[in-house]
N, C-alpha and C positions, 0 to 999 in steps of 0.2 A: 107591329112597325109596317110603314104605308110598303106595300110593291104596285105600282104603276103601271099598269097593262093597256098597252093602245094596240087596237087591231080593229080593221077598221069590217070585220065580221064580227055581228051580237053573239052569233052560235059558238064562235071559238071562244070568245069570252066568258061563256056561260059556262065553257069547260074547262077553262081555266080559272075560275073562282071556285067551281065543285072541288077541282085536284088538289086547290090551296085551301082546303076545309082540314087537310091532314097535315097542314105546317101550321104548326105551333105560334102564338106571336104574331103570326101577317094577317095582315087587313088589305083588301084589294081595293083599289081606287082604278076603275076602267073606263075605257075612251074610244070610243068607235072615230074620234075625228081628232087627228094626231094633232091640230090648230091647237084644240081645244086641252089636251093632254099638258102642250109646251104652256099654254096659259095658266095652268093649276098647279103646275111646277114651279112659276114666277112669286107665288105667295105659297107655297107648300112645299113641305120637305118628303121626295122621296128614299127612300133606304134601299130598294133595286127597281132597278123599269125590267119589263117586257116586251118587248118590240117587234112589230111584224114588219119585216122588208114591204112587202108588195101591200102599197097602200098609196092611197092617191096622196098627191103634194100634200105636206111633206112625207113621202117617204122614208123608209125605216132609217136610211143613211145621213139624209138629211134630217129627220127628226135628234138623230145623235150628236150631228153636227149643233144644233140649234141647241138641244138640249145641254149639252157642254159649256157653251157661252154662256149659261143661267150662271150666276153668280152661287158660289156653295155647292155646284153640280160636278165641278172638275173631276170628282174621285166616287161616284156613286155609280156601286156595279150594274152593267147592261147586261140583260141576255138577250140576243137576237134569233129571233124566229126567219128559219129560210127553208126551202128544198133542198136536196144531195146535189144538184146540177148544180148550185146558183153559189162554187168555190169561190169564184173571182168576187161576188158580194161579199162573200167572209171577209176576204183577204181587206179589203178597203175598210169592213167594220172594223177589224184589228188594228186597221191606222186610225180608224177615226175614235177608240178607247172602248171599245164592245170586250168586255170580260168574258161570254160565254156563250154558246150557241144552242138552239132544241133543234132537229130536223121535223119537217113535217113529214106524214101526222104525226102529233107529238105525242110521246109515250106518258100515260099518267106516275108511272113510278118515279121514270128519270124525272120527268117534269118538276115533281116533290125533290128532289134529291138536288137538282141543280137549284133549287131554288133556296131549298135551306142552306146549303153550302154557301151561297151570293149573300143570304140575310148575315149568316154566321162572319163570312168578311164586312160586310156593312158594320155589323154590331162591336169589331174588332178596330175596324176603320175608326168608328167615334171614341172607342175607349181609349186611343193611340192618343186622338185630338184630345179627349177630355184631360190625359194626364199631360199632353205638352203643355196645356193652358195651363195646369196646375205646377208645373215645373217652373212656366216662365213667371206665374205669380209669385212661389216661393225665390226665383232669382232676383224681382223686383224685390221684395219684401228685404231678403238680406241685404242687396246693394242701398235699400234706401236705411238702413242699420248701419251699414259703415259709412254711411256718406253723413248719417249723426253724428256719428262716433267723432267723424272727420272735423263736423263742424264744431263741435266739444275740446278739441283740439285745437282747433284754430282760434276759438274764445279765450280760452285757456293762454295761448301764448301770447295775444294782444292783450291782455288782461298785465301778463308779465311786463310787457313793453310798456303800457300805457303807465306802469309805476315808475319807470325811468326816464320818461318822454319827458318835455314840456309841450308838446305838441298835445292839442284833441284828440279823442276816441275819435270822434265825427271825422277826422282829418283821414282815417284808414277807411273807415264805409265808406267817403267820398272817392275815396284810392279806387276799390274795389268796381265800384257804380261807375266812375269814369274810364276804367277800363276795357269793362265789360262793353259800352258804348262803342268807345273807339275800337273794341276788335269786331264789333256787329257791321261799323258802316266801313268798315276793313274790308271787310267779306267772309270772317272767320264764320264758321258753323255755332249753329247756337251752342251746344256742348262744350267748345273751346271756350266762348263767349261765358259760360256758367263758370269754368274753370277761371278764369281771371279774376271772375268776381269773387271766388272763394279764397286764390290764393296771393292777390296782389295787396290784401289789406298786411300779412304778413313781410312786406319788402323790407322792413326796418327792425325786423326783430333779432337784430344780431346786437342792435344799442344795448340790451341787456347783458352786452360785454365790455363796454363801454364805463371806463371807473367817472364816477360820480363828477370829479371834479374837470373832466374835459364834458361831458355832455350838459352837465347842469351852469358852466359856466357861462355869465352874465356879458362879457364881454370877448374882443376876436381872439380867436384861437391863434396859437403862433406855429408856425412850420410844424414843430415837434408834435404840439397837440393834434392838428389836422391829419399827420400823417394816421396818430393813434386814430382820432375818427376815422377816417376811411377804410379801416378795417373792420367797421363793424358789416360791411358788406360781406366779408368772407366769414365771419362771426355767424352772420344770419345763414349763409350755405352750411358752413359745417353743422348747424344745430339742425337744418331742415333734409340734410342729404341723405341718400342710403337709405330712404322710404321704398316701402313697395306700393303705398298710394302716389297713382299721377297726380293729384290735385298737389302732394307737400314735395313731389318732384319740381312740379313748374312753381313753386313757391321757392325753392330754394334754387332755382334758376331766377327766377326776380329778385331775390335779396341779392344774390352774387352781381348782376347786369343792372341793374337800375339806376348805376350811375356811370355807365358810361356813356359818351357821345360818339355821333352818328358820324363825326371827323377825326375821331380818337384819339382827343384828349382827356376824355374821361377815366377813371378808375373803378376795379383794383387793377384791370389789366390792360387799360387804352384800346382795347377792339375798337374796330370802327366796320360801319356800315352793315352788312347784314351776314357780318360776324358776330355782330350780337344778337343773342336770340331775341326774339320779334316779340317775344313776353314782356322782357326785357325792356326794350324799345319804347313800348307802348304804356310800360310803368313809367319811364324817365317821362314821357309828354305829360300823363297825368298828375305822376308829384308834382312836377313843374308847377303847373296850370293851379292846381289849387293850391301849392304855398305861395303862391304870387297874390291871390285873390282872397289868401284867408289873413285875419290881422295874427302877431305874435307879440311874445312881451318887448321883441326886438323890431318892432318893425309894424307900420301901419298894410291894411290891405290894399290891395292896389286896385283901381278903377276896374274893371273888363275890358273898355276899350283896350289899354294900356296893357292887361296882361294878352290878350290877343295879338297885339302888335309883338309881342314880346317871342310868343309862340310861333309867330308868321318868320320874327327875326333872326330864330332859329333854326330853320329849316337846313336841311343840309350841313348846317355845325351842329348844333345839341341833337337836334331831332331827324327822325326819317322824314324826307319829303314827302313820301306819301302818306305816312300817317300823321301829319301835318292838313293833308287835303281829305283824310279820315274825320279829323278833329274839325274840319269846317262844317264840314255834312253832319257830323254828330252835334253840333254846339248848342242848336236849340233842346236838345235833350240834355247834354251836361248839363247848361244852365238849370234847367227843371230841378235837376237831382242835386244840383249844390243850392238850392232854394230848399228843397224838401229835406237834406241833411247837413242844415247850417248849425254851426256851433251851438247854439242855443236850442235846441232840439232835442229830444229824447233821445238818450244813445241807444240803440235795437241794434245791435252791431250786427246780427247776421240774421234776426230770425226775418227780417224785411226784408233780404236779400234774394231776389227772384229776378231772371232775365225774362 
């Protein structure tokens, strides 16, 4: 372990080097010029520092201040050498981060004991740091495993929904990406956008509970049938709610609220304005834009310009005006995603989903 010794008196350094020979695993790195010791510290690691106070600039106190400013040196134990009369210097050194003191003239036995103690402290500090890194890596691995299981759950839920619905699988992929881009343009943090990316594709999972005679009916639904169709929002919420997963909680929120309208005329609860969860407001806009610009058995795809006009016309009515502004800002990315995940593309549901 490296013991950095800084003293402008070469004779003192020689005494310290000789005393250090009695300390196992300790290797002396000595400097008579404190500025050179600081330069060495920028590219090398010291386990313990021994520094004299009374030196040409930078003196011992100045050395401690500058040494602590070097990345990685905040917790390295420092022993300062002072005289018995320099009590104020000791107080100042403690404030700056000195861990221990030696008094001139240095007693060799005391020197060795204090160096052993500081080296043990430094070694334990390193072990704790390594342990913290190991724990962090274990947490990251466990989190990754959980996310992978959630991905699989989402894939299976979406496959089940695809079997019942006449919309393409790419619609749900685009929904996730559009929602993430809207969230980013709106100013949401990256982790929230990632959650939207993964949760938005489950917006219509409740359709698994909708009878085939209604879900697959080629013509217009009558009022009673439409009332049943609207319940897919509640069914989706019931399927996804009560999970410990933040992702599935967000998906449940989206499933329930993505057909609410900003003016309160949506369903199932007739929520208005910011009473509608933000995730639901984002997915409502994403869903409508993709539906307008996609071809279905019962309709042709709208031209992009007409679909954009429809989104603008719905500002303050169907859609949150602030999200319409975010939509305009994110439009280049959304149009690029629309081409990348077009209906005739290979369905790679979530493997390529990354924000």
